[in-house]
C-alpha positions in Angstrom: 0.0 0.0 0.0 1.2 3.5 -0.9 0.2 6.5 1.2 -0.1 10.1 0.2 -1.4 13.4 1.7 -3.0 15.9 -0.7 -3.8 19.6 0.0 -6.3 20.3 -2.8 -6.1 24.0 -2.9 -8.0 26.8 -4.6 -5.0 28.2 -6.3 -2.4 25.5 -6.0 -2.3 21.9 -4.8 0.4 20.0 -3.0 1.0 16.2 -2.6 3.3 14.7 -0.1 4.4 11.3 1.3 6.5 10.3 4.2 9.3 7.9 3.5 12.4 6.8 5.4 11.9 9.5 8.1 11.5 12.4 5.7 8.8 14.2 3.7 8.9 13.7 -0.1 6.9 16.1 -2.2 5.6 15.1 -5.6 6.7 17.4 -8.4 4.8 18.7 -11.4 6.9 20.2 -14.3 9.7 20.3 -11.7 7.7 22.3 -9.1 6.1 21.3 -5.9 3.1 23.5 -6.4 0.5 22.3 -9.0 -1.7 25.1 -10.1 -5.3 24.0 -9.6 -6.1 25.1 -13.2 -7.6 22.9 -15.9 -8.0 23.6 -19.6 -10.6 21.8 -21.7 -10.2 22.3 -25.5 -11.0 20.2 -28.5 -11.6 17.1 -26.4 -8.1 17.5 -24.8 -7.3 18.3 -21.1 -4.3 20.1 -19.7 -3.7 20.6 -16.0 -1.5 22.8 -13.9 1.2 25.0 -15.4 0.3 23.7 -18.9 -3.3 25.0 -18.4 -2.1 28.4 -17.0 0.3 28.8 -19.9 -2.6 28.8 -22.3 -4.9 31.0 -20.1 -4.1 34.2 -22.1 -4.6 32.5 -25.5 -7.7 30.6 -24.5 -9.2 32.4 -21.4 -12.6 30.9 -21.9 -11.2 27.3 -21.9 -9.3 27.5 -18.7 -10.9 27.0 -15.3 -9.3 28.3 -12.1 -10.4 28.6 -8.4 -13.0 25.9 -9.0 -12.8 24.9 -5.3 -14.8 28.0 -4.4 -17.8 26.2 -6.0 -17.2 22.7 -4.7 -20.5 21.0 -4.0 -22.5 23.5 -5.9 -23.5 21.4 -9.0 -25.8 24.2 -10.1 -22.7 26.2 -11.0 -20.9 24.9 -14.0 -18.6 26.0 -16.8 -19.7 25.3 -20.4 -16.8 24.7 -22.7 -16.9 23.2 -26.2 -20.5 22.1 -25.7 -19.8 20.3 -22.4 -20.6 21.3 -18.9 -18.0 20.9 -16.1 -18.7 21.2 -12.3 -16.2 22.0 -9.6 -16.1 18.3 -8.8 -15.1 17.6 -12.4 -12.3 20.1 -12.2 -11.1 18.7 -8.9 -11.1 15.2 -10.3 -8.8 16.3 -13.2 -6.4 18.0 -10.8 -6.4 14.9 -8.6 -5.9 12.7 -11.6 -2.8 14.7 -12.5 -1.5 14.1 -8.9 -2.4 10.4 -9.3 -0.4 10.1 -12.5 2.6 11.7 -10.8 2.2 9.5 -7.7 2.1 6.3 -9.9 5.5 7.3 -11.3 6.9 8.3 -7.9 6.0 5.0 -6.2 6.8 2.9 -9.3 4.7 -0.1 -8.2 1.3 -1.5 -8.9 0.0 -1.1 -5.3 -3.1 1.0 -4.7 -2.6 4.5 -3.4 -4.3 5.5 -0.2 -4.9 9.2 0.1 -5.9 11.7 2.8 -7.3 14.8 1.1 -7.7 18.0 3.0 -10.6 20.5 2.9 -11.4 23.8 4.6 -12.8 23.5 8.1 -15.9 25.4 6.9 -16.6 23.0 4.1 -20.1 21.5 4.3 -20.8 17.8 4.4 -21.8 17.9 0.7 -18.5 19.7 -0.2 -16.5 17.1 1.7 -18.4 14.3 0.0 -17.8 15.8 -3.5 -14.1 16.1 -2.7 -14.0 12.4 -1.7 -15.9 11.6 -4.9 -13.3 13.5 -7.0 -10.5 11.7 -5.3 -12.0 8.3 -6.0 -12.7 9.3 -9.6 -9.1 10.1 -10.0 -8.0 6.6 -8.9 -7.2 7.1 -5.2 -8.5 5.0 -2.4 -9.6 7.9 -0.2 -8.7 7.0 3.4 -10.2 10.1 4.9 -11.2 13.7 4.3 -9.2 15.8 6.9 -9.7 19.4 7.7 -6.8 21.8 6.8 -6.3 23.2 10.3 -6.1 19.7 11.8 -3.6 18.7 9.1 -1.5 21.8 9.8 -1.5 21.2 13.5 -0.4 17.6 13.0 2.5 18.7 10.8 3.6 21.4 13.3 3.3 19.1 16.4 4.9 16.1 14.7 7.8 15.4 17.1 7.5 18.9 18.4 4.4 19.0 20.7 4.4 19.9 24.3 2.0 18.6 27.0 -1.5 20.0 26.4 -0.3 22.7 24.0 -3.2 24.7 22.5 -2.5 25.6 18.9 -4.5 28.2 17.0 -4.3 27.8 13.2 -4.9 30.7 10.9 -5.3 29.2 7.4 -5.7 31.7 4.6 -5.7 30.1 1.2 -6.7 31.2 -2.3 -10.4 31.0 -1.8 -11.2 30.1 1.9 -10.3 31.3 5.3 -10.3 29.0 8.3 -9.4 29.3 11.9 -9.3 26.6 14.6 -8.1 26.1 18.1 -6.7 22.6 18.7 -5.3 20.8 21.7 -2.2 18.8 20.9 -0.5 16.3 23.3 2.7 14.4 23.3 0.8 11.1 22.7 -0.3 12.2 19.2 -3.7 13.2 20.5 -5.4 16.1 18.7 -8.7 17.7 19.5 -10.5 20.6 17.8 -11.8 22.9 20.5 -13.2 25.8 18.4 -13.5 26.6 14.7 -14.6 29.4 12.5 -13.9 31.0 9.2 -15.2 32.5 6.0 -15.9 30.2 3.0 -15.5 33.0 0.5 -12.5 34.9 1.6 -8.9 34.3 0.4 -6.1 35.3 -1.9 -8.5 35.6 -4.9 -10.1 38.6 -3.2 -6.7 40.3 -2.9 -6.1 39.6 -6.6 -9.4 41.2 -7.4 -8.5 44.3 -5.3 -5.3 44.7 -7.3 -7.2 44.2 -10.5 -9.6 47.0 -9.5 -6.6 49.3 -8.8 -5.3 48.6 -12.3 -8.7 49.0 -14.0 -9.2 52.4 -12.5 -5.7 53.5 -13.6 -6.3 52.2 -17.1 -9.6 54.1 -17.3 -7.9 57.3 -16.1 -5.2 57.0 -18.7 -7.3 55.8 -21.7 -11.0 56.1 -20.9 -11.4 52.4 -21.6 -13.9 50.9 -19.1 -12.9 47.3 -18.3 -15.4 46.6 -15.5 -17.7 44.9 -18.1 -17.1 43.5 -21.6 -20.0 45.6 -23.0 -18.5 48.8 -21.8 -15.0 48.2 -22.9 -15.4 48.6 -26.6 -13.4 45.4 -27.1 -14.5 42.2 -28.8 -15.4 39.4 -26.4 -12.2 37.6 -27.2 -10.1 40.8 -26.7 -11.8 41.5 -23.4 -11.3 38.0 -22.0 -7.6 38.1 -23.0 -7.1 41.5 -21.5 -8.7 40.6 -18.1 -6.7 37.4 -18.0 -3.5 39.4 -18.5 -4.4 41.8 -15.7 -5.2 38.9 -13.3 -1.9 37.2 -14.0 -0.1 40.5 -13.3 -2.1 41.0 -10.1 -1.0 37.7 -8.7 2.7 38.7 -9.4 2.2 42.1 -7.8 0.6 40.5 -4.7 3.6 38.2 -4.2 6.0 41.1 -4.7 4.2 43.3 -2.1 4.8 40.6 0.5 8.5 41.5 0.4 8.5 45.1 -0.8 6.8 48.4 -0.2 5.9 48.8 -3.9 5.7 46.7 -7.1 5.9 47.6 -10.7 3.1 46.6 -13.2 4.4 46.1 -16.7 2.0 44.6 -19.3 2.9 45.0 -22.9 0.3 44.9 -25.7 -2.6 44.9 -23.2 -5.3 45.7 -25.8 -5.8 47.5 -29.1 -5.8 51.2 -28.6 -6.3 53.9 -31.2 -4.0 53.1 -34.1 -1.8 50.7 -32.1 -1.7 48.9 -28.8 -1.8 50.0 -25.2 1.2 49.1 -23.0 0.3 49.4 -19.4 2.8 50.5 -16.7 2.2 51.7 -13.2 3.5 51.4 -9.6 1.4 50.0 -6.8 2.4 50.6 -3.2 1.7 48.4 -0.3 -0.2 51.3 1.3 -2.5 51.6 -1.7 -3.0 47.8 -1.7 -3.9 47.7 2.1 -6.3 50.6 1.6 -8.1 48.6 -1.2 -8.3 45.4 0.9 -9.2 47.1 4.3 -12.5 45.4 4.4 -10.9 42.0 4.1 -8.3 42.8 6.7 -11.1 43.8 9.1 -12.9 40.5 8.3 -9.9 38.4 9.1 -9.6 40.2 12.5 -13.4 39.8 13.1 -13.4 36.1 12.3 -10.5 35.4 14.7 -12.1 37.3 17.5 -15.6 35.9 16.9 -14.3 32.3 17.0 -13.8 32.6 20.8 -17.3 34.0 21.4 -19.6 31.6 23.3 -16.7 29.3 24.3 -14.6 28.9 27.4 -11.5 29.9 25.6 -9.8 33.2 24.8 -6.8 34.4 22.9 -4.8 34.3 26.2 -5.2 30.5 26.3 -3.4 30.0 23.1 0.2 28.7 23.4 1.1 28.8 19.7 -0.3 30.4 16.6 0.4 28.8 13.2 0.1 30.6 9.9 -0.9 28.3 7.0 -1.6 28.9 3.3 0.1 31.0 0.6 -2.0 34.1 1.4 -0.9 34.0 5.0 2.6 35.0 3.8 1.5 38.6 3.4 2.9 40.9 6.2 -0.5 42.3 7.1 -1.8 38.9 8.1 1.2 38.3 10.4 0.7 41.8 11.9 -3.0 41.3 12.5 -2.4 37.9 14.2 0.4 39.2 16.3 -1.8 42.1 17.5 -4.6 39.8 18.6 -2.6 37.1 20.3 0.3 39.3 21.5 2.8 36.7 20.2 4.8 36.1 17.1 3.1 33.5 14.9 4.9 30.4 13.8 5.5 29.9 10.1 7.9 28.0 7.9 9.4 29.4 4.7 6.7 27.9 2.5 3.4 27.9 4.3 1.8 26.2 1.3 3.4 22.8 2.2 2.3 22.5 5.9 -1.2 21.1 5.2 0.0 18.4 2.8 2.7 17.4 5.3 0.1 16.8 8.0 -2.1 14.9 5.6 0.9 12.7 4.6 1.5 11.8 8.3 -2.2 11.0 8.8 -2.3 8.9 5.6 0.6 6.7 6.5 -0.6 3.6 8.4 2.6 3.4 10.4 2.2 7.0 11.7 -1.4 7.9 11.2 -2.9 4.9 13.0 -1.3 6.1 16.1 -2.9 9.5 15.9 -6.0 10.1 17.9 -8.0 12.8 16.3 -11.2 14.4 17.6 -12.8 17.0 15.3 -16.1 19.0 15.6 -19.0 19.7 13.3 -18.7 23.1 11.7 -22.5 23.5 11.1 -25.6 22.0 12.7 -27.7 19.4 10.9 -31.5 19.4 11.2 -34.8 18.1 9.9 -37.6 20.3 8.5 -40.7 20.6 10.6 -44.2 21.8 9.8 -44.3 25.6 9.5 -40.9 25.8 7.7 -39.0 25.4 11.0 -36.0 23.2 11.7 -35.3 20.8 14.5 -31.5 20.4 15.1 -30.4 16.8 15.2 -26.6 17.3 15.4 -25.1 20.5 16.8 -22.5 22.9 15.7 -19.1 22.2 17.5 -20.3 18.7 18.5 -17.5 16.2 18.3 -17.8 13.6 15.6 -18.3 10.7 14.7 -21.7 11.2 16.3 -25.3 10.2 15.9 -28.7 11.1 17.4 -32.2 9.6 17.2 -35.3 11.6 17.9 -39.0 10.9 17.8 -41.4 13.0 15.7 -45.1 12.8 15.1 -47.4 12.8 12.0 -49.7 15.8 11.6 -52.6 14.2 9.7 -55.0 11.3 10.3 -54.2 8.1 8.3 -51.1 9.6 6.9 -49.4 7.2 4.4 -46.0 8.8 4.0 -43.6 11.3 5.6 -41.2 13.6 3.7 -37.8 13.9 5.4 -35.9 17.0 4.4 -32.4 17.6 5.9 -30.7 21.0 6.2 -27.4 22.3 7.4 -27.3 25.6 9.3 -28.3 27.3 12.5 -31.7 29.0 11.8 -34.4 27.0 13.6 -37.2 29.4 12.8 -36.8 29.7 9.0 -35.5 26.5 7.6 -34.9 28.0 4.1 -32.2 30.2 5.6 -30.2 27.1 6.0 -28.6 25.0 3.2 -30.8 22.2 1.9 -28.9 18.9 1.7 -31.5 16.5 0.4 -34.4 14.4 1.4 -36.5 11.4 0.8 -40.1 10.0 1.4 -40.8 7.3 3.9 -43.7 5.4 2.5 -46.0 2.7 3.8 -46.3 3.9 7.4 -49.0 2.4 9.5 -52.4 4.2 9.2 -53.2 5.9 12.5 -54.6 9.2 13.9 -52.4 12.2 13.8 -49.6 12.0 16.3 -48.2 8.7 15.2 -44.5 8.2 16.1 -41.8 8.3 13.5 -38.1 7.9 14.4 -35.4 9.8 12.6 -31.7 9.3 13.1 -28.8 11.5 11.9 -25.3 10.1 11.9 -22.1 12.0 10.9 -19.1 9.6 10.3 -15.4 10.1 10.5 -15.3 10.9 6.7 -17.6 13.8 7.3 -20.5 12.1 5.5 -24.0 12.6 6.8 -26.4 9.6 6.9 -30.1 10.0 7.6 -32.5 7.2 8.6 -36.3 7.3 9.2 -38.5 4.4 10.3 -42.0 3.5 11.6 -41.2 1.8 14.9 -44.6 0.1 14.8 -44.3 -1.4 11.3 -41.3 -3.6 10.7 -39.6 -3.1 7.4 -40.8 0.4 6.9 -37.6 2.3 7.1 -35.2 4.1 4.8 -31.6 5.2 5.2 -29.7 7.3 2.7 -26.4 9.1 2.4 -27.6 12.7 1.7 -24.2 14.0 0.8 -23.6 12.1 -2.4 
């Protein structure tokens, strides 16, 4: 059996294994980071750097940051007459990793993978991630949350008795925080968690793009906020925006180490009787002003994570920064201000999660790790009046399950509809996220008030199972995995 840990990222993905006492990273075109980009064109597929390299020439054929839409199969990209979901894109990225892993291990044994996801991922998003991994060829041992993986990597051979570790994980599209307890005996327990599913490095890129678009408009009068306003053809507009985004990512990295960065894009778009070459300087101060709302949100999320708990920032022994976007100086400054201590980070924060996943994946190492995680959102069943009864509670340790008794509302009722939701609003069920449902048929005829038992179970792979039965009529029961 081969073992591998995979950090399936919004911007980049990393795959790691642990061999002969050391971490070994898979490489893609000579690099550890595999861009989570996929190009579909003329029936052919390119992944990673190969896809990014064609993004300017074929901007409508390249998909990036698909992880943001994981689990939302209503969102898709239509390319060359085919529709692709985020799960499809993730499967292609993972398939590229699988091919590289096959070459790395150089044997015919199956490859067991632990794949990480954001703490704030829903049960459905975790299930879709597992589905993508299996489609790629992996035996998915477990779906592990990124903060837990980071804590495992940090504490591996380095933990102190009952050390409380706070993880700040800022990636390309998601922001997670979690407080974990780590002990010398490889015991890890998530104590609190929080985050924002739609905050990450992509937002910083967009802020820089906005700065550039304003400057371009000032210099040329060309409005690039919408294709229709630009005066460019659809193809010209797509290529122009793609060039700006690529430059924004370069500027963002540069501003992590310098007070200013140069923008230099030649032949940006046709202009008058020639072409427009774009040049400008962006300072870190300008950048921070543009992203001030995101900086505030990062601080708010961290502080709010302690609300309603028995813990505070003063209880934290160590703060760990994780994710490529956490390299930016303002993140470190924000964290240092809140916790009044210097956060821990390694040179390349993008590797830490994959390292933890690799440790957990390995049977020799991982089977000795005791891991206790908590549910990020409550699960409940819909009641009459569009209300919700919570079955499993937010921050409850899992695996867990709970059975409750409910009652029919009509005489001689023949069936009961079971609708499951994820969220915290008990008064308006539709404010929560609908997971799925089914109909329990053939229940015993009886006056209103007949008992129906419903069980919710959340397993170690973060998969939710729902069962309903008529306790008075054997055989009338139904159980379903609502996350697939």
